[in-house]
C-alpha positions as CSV (number, residue, x, y, z in Angstrom):
1,M,29.5,63.3,38.7
2,S,30.0,64.1,42.4
3,A,30.0,67.7,43.5
4,P,33.4,69.3,44.3
5,V,34.4,69.4,47.9
6,P,34.1,73.0,49.3
7,L,37.4,74.5,50.5
8,P,37.8,74.7,54.3
9,T,37.4,78.0,56.0
10,M,39.8,79.5,58.5
11,S,37.6,78.5,61.3
12,D,37.7,74.9,60.0
13,L,41.5,75.0,59.8
14,T,41.7,76.5,63.3
15,R,39.4,73.8,64.7
16,L,41.4,71.0,63.0
17,L,44.7,72.5,64.4
18,H,43.2,72.6,67.9
19,L,42.0,69.1,67.7
20,G,45.4,68.0,66.3
21,L,47.3,69.6,69.2
22,C,45.0,68.0,71.7
23,D,45.5,64.6,70.1
24,T,49.2,65.1,70.0
25,L,49.4,66.0,73.7
26,E,47.2,63.0,74.5
27,K,49.5,60.6,72.5
28,A,52.6,62.2,74.1
29,K,51.2,61.6,77.5
30,E,50.5,58.0,76.7
31,A,54.1,57.6,75.4
32,E,55.5,59.3,78.6
33,A,57.1,62.0,76.3
34,L,56.2,65.0,78.4
35,K,59.2,64.6,80.7
36,E,62.6,63.2,80.5
37,P,63.7,61.0,78.7
38,Y,60.8,62.2,76.5
39,G,59.8,58.7,75.3
40,R,63.4,57.7,74.4
41,P,65.4,54.9,76.0
42,K,67.6,56.2,78.8
43,I,70.9,57.4,77.3
44,M,74.1,56.2,79.1
45,S,76.3,59.0,80.4
46,V,80.1,59.0,80.1
47,E,80.4,57.9,83.7
48,D,78.0,55.0,83.1
49,V,80.1,53.9,80.1
50,E,83.4,54.1,82.0
51,E,81.9,52.1,84.9
52,K,80.6,49.4,82.6
53,I,84.1,49.2,80.9
54,N,85.8,48.9,84.3
55,E,83.4,46.1,85.3
56,E,84.1,44.2,82.1
57,S,87.9,44.7,82.6
58,S,87.8,43.4,86.2
59,D,86.0,40.3,85.1
60,S,88.4,39.6,82.3
61,D,91.5,39.8,84.7
62,S,90.3,36.8,86.6
63,N,90.4,34.6,83.5
64,S,93.5,33.2,81.6
65,D,95.7,35.3,79.4
66,S,94.3,33.7,76.2
67,D,90.7,34.3,77.4
68,S,91.4,37.9,78.4
69,V,91.9,39.0,74.8
70,D,88.6,37.5,73.8
71,S,86.9,39.1,76.8
72,D,88.3,42.5,75.9
73,S,87.0,42.3,72.4
74,D,83.6,41.1,73.7
75,S,83.4,44.0,76.2
76,D,84.0,46.5,73.5
77,A,81.4,44.9,71.2
78,S,78.9,44.8,74.1
79,I,78.8,48.6,74.3
80,D,76.1,49.4,71.7
81,F,75.6,53.1,71.2
82,T,72.2,53.7,69.9
83,Y,70.0,56.7,69.5
84,A,66.2,56.7,69.4
85,F,64.4,59.9,68.6
86,G,61.4,58.9,70.6
87,F,58.0,60.6,70.2
88,N,57.9,63.1,67.4
89,P,55.1,65.6,68.0
90,L,55.5,67.3,64.6
91,T,55.2,64.1,62.7
92,H,52.1,63.0,64.7
93,L,50.5,66.4,64.2
94,G,51.2,66.4,60.5
95,M,49.7,62.9,60.1
96,F,46.6,63.9,62.1
97,L,46.1,67.0,59.9
98,K,46.6,65.0,56.7
99,R,44.1,62.3,57.9
100,T,41.4,64.9,58.9
101,N,41.8,67.2,56.0
102,P,38.3,67.6,54.4
103,K,39.7,66.9,50.9
104,N,41.3,63.6,52.1
105,V,38.1,62.7,54.0
106,A,36.0,63.2,50.9
107,L,38.6,61.3,48.8
108,R,38.5,58.3,51.1
109,E,34.7,58.4,51.1
110,K,34.8,58.4,47.3
111,Q,37.2,55.5,47.2
112,R,35.0,53.6,49.7
113,E,31.9,54.1,47.4
114,E,33.9,52.9,44.4
115,A,35.1,49.9,46.2
116,M,31.5,49.0,47.3
117,R,30.3,49.4,43.7
118,F,33.1,47.1,42.5
119,L,32.3,44.5,45.1
120,K,28.6,44.7,44.3
121,K,29.4,44.1,40.6
122,R,31.7,41.3,41.4
123,S,29.1,39.6,43.6
124,E,26.4,40.0,40.9
125,H,28.8,38.5,38.4
126,S,29.6,35.6,40.8
127,L,25.9,34.9,41.3
128,R,25.4,35.0,37.5
129,Q,28.2,32.5,37.1
130,L,26.6,30.2,39.7
131,S,23.2,30.3,38.0
132,V,24.8,29.6,34.6
133,K,26.7,26.7,36.2
134,D,23.4,25.3,37.6
135,E,21.8,25.6,34.2
136,I,24.6,23.9,32.5
137,E,24.6,21.0,35.0
138,G,20.8,20.7,34.5
139,L,21.3,20.5,30.7
140,V,24.1,18.0,31.0
141,K,22.0,15.9,33.4
142,K,19.1,15.9,30.9
143,R,21.4,15.1,28.0
144,I,22.9,12.2,29.9
145,T,19.5,10.8,31.1
146,G,17.7,11.4,27.9
147,I,14.9,13.2,29.7
148,V,14.3,16.7,28.5
149,Q,11.5,17.7,30.8
150,G,9.9,16.1,33.8
151,P,9.0,14.1,35.6
152,V,5.7,15.7,36.3
153,V,3.4,13.7,38.7
154,S,-0.4,14.0,38.4
155,L,-2.5,12.9,41.3
156,R,-5.9,12.4,39.7
157,E,-7.2,9.1,41.2
158,E,-7.0,7.3,44.5
159,G,-4.0,5.0,44.7
160,K,-2.8,6.0,41.2
161,V,-0.5,8.6,39.7
162,Y,0.5,9.5,36.2
163,V,4.1,10.4,35.5
164,W,4.7,12.6,32.5
165,C,8.1,13.0,30.8
166,K,9.5,14.4,27.5
167,V,12.5,12.5,26.1
168,Y,15.1,12.9,23.4
169,K,14.5,9.9,21.3
170,T,12.2,6.9,21.0
171,G,12.6,4.2,23.6
172,R,11.2,2.7,26.8
173,L,10.4,5.1,29.7
174,I,10.9,3.1,32.9
175,C,9.6,4.4,36.3
176,E,10.4,2.9,39.7
177,V,8.4,4.0,42.7
178,S,9.6,3.2,46.3
179,K,9.1,4.5,49.8
180,G,12.8,4.8,50.6
181,P,16.3,5.1,49.0
182,E,17.0,1.4,49.3
183,K,15.5,-1.3,47.0
184,S,12.6,-3.2,48.4
185,P,10.3,-6.0,47.2
186,D,7.5,-3.6,47.6
187,D,8.9,-1.2,44.9
188,I,6.7,-0.7,41.9
189,V,8.2,-0.7,38.4
190,Q,6.2,0.5,35.4
191,F,7.2,1.4,31.9
192,V,5.8,2.7,28.7
193,D,7.1,2.7,25.1
194,V,7.6,6.2,23.8
195,I,7.0,6.5,20.0
196,P,5.8,9.6,18.1
197,G,2.2,9.5,17.0
198,R,2.9,11.6,14.0
199,E,6.0,13.0,12.4
200,G,7.2,16.1,14.3
201,D,5.2,15.3,17.4
202,P,7.1,15.7,20.7
203,L,8.4,12.5,22.3
204,V,6.2,12.4,25.4
205,G,5.6,9.4,27.7
206,V,3.1,9.0,30.4
207,V,3.6,6.2,32.9
208,K,0.6,5.0,35.0
209,V,1.6,3.8,38.5
210,E,-1.1,1.9,40.5
211,N,-1.6,0.2,43.9
212,L,-0.2,3.1,45.9
213,Q,-1.1,3.7,49.6
214,S,-3.0,6.9,50.4
215,D,-1.4,9.9,52.2
216,T,2.1,8.4,51.7
217,E,5.3,9.9,50.5
218,Y,7.0,8.1,47.6
219,R,10.3,8.4,45.9
220,I,10.3,8.1,42.1
221,K,13.2,7.2,39.9
222,I,12.8,7.4,36.1
223,G,15.0,6.7,33.2
224,L,15.0,6.2,29.4
225,E,16.1,2.9,27.9
226,T,16.9,2.8,24.1
227,E,17.8,-0.1,21.8
228,D,21.2,1.4,20.8
229,G,22.3,1.5,24.4
230,A,22.7,5.3,24.5
231,F,20.4,5.4,27.5
232,R,20.2,2.5,30.0
233,G,17.0,3.1,31.9
234,I,17.0,2.8,35.7
235,D,19.7,0.2,35.8
236,G,22.4,2.8,35.2
237,E,23.1,5.8,37.4
238,D,21.9,8.3,34.9
239,V,18.3,8.8,36.1
240,V,16.0,11.6,37.2
241,E,14.6,11.5,40.7
242,A,11.7,13.2,42.5
243,T,9.3,12.8,45.4
244,F,5.6,13.1,45.7
245,K,2.8,12.4,48.3
246,T,-0.4,10.6,47.4
247,L,-3.9,11.9,48.2
248,L,-6.2,10.8,51.0
249,D,-8.8,8.2,50.2
250,S,-12.4,9.3,49.8
251,D,-13.3,7.8,53.2
252,E,-10.4,9.6,54.9
253,R,-11.3,12.9,53.2
254,S,-14.8,12.7,54.5
255,E,-13.5,12.6,58.1
256,V,-11.4,15.7,57.7
257,T,-13.0,18.8,59.2
258,V,-11.9,22.4,58.5
259,N,-12.6,25.1,61.1
260,V,-13.0,28.6,59.7
């Protein structure tokens, strides 16, 4: 709980009043309210009104009799008596003192802190929603593709990789390896049948891909194909993709020097 705001002293009030009067005079100077007409529009005198009526009457006499009636009514309607108060020093001074009152300043600071805490909580909640959305999309993707975990690529031998995946059900795990997003005759397609070794064992498939170039980046696309047609392998759009880079050959590694 925040500490109560201390009451202002007489010196504080005197200083605020002095600052308010200085600010009021400055605003009055900007509004040209320190001399006549004190920030108001110029008010027409009786002589000015009579002169304007006479001008309108002389103009209306030159027109036809039927138009003169309309012109007289127009001239009467054109005289708009308005009154504008102009700059109000008491209102400005009162608003200044209200704005700079220590209690109001502390209240605004408290409201600002509460607003910041609310915005922080809302942003954290939004980030949590985004993370949940990403997790749900990942689960849906795995459920559609039939691949629960993976692919994990193991680079253990020159020109060879092993692709590990865990799947939902028994079937054929098909792996397509290419150098680019478009299909090419050089693409390598390998597959392995996934069957449990014993009851209760996880359904894991390891695909061995050979004849790869050293120190080359490849794109891998892997899918599960089942007999019931629930999963269509890599022919459908429901696949899992990843990229990897092969190791250097032994001859190439021997030529690499490291300076320490």
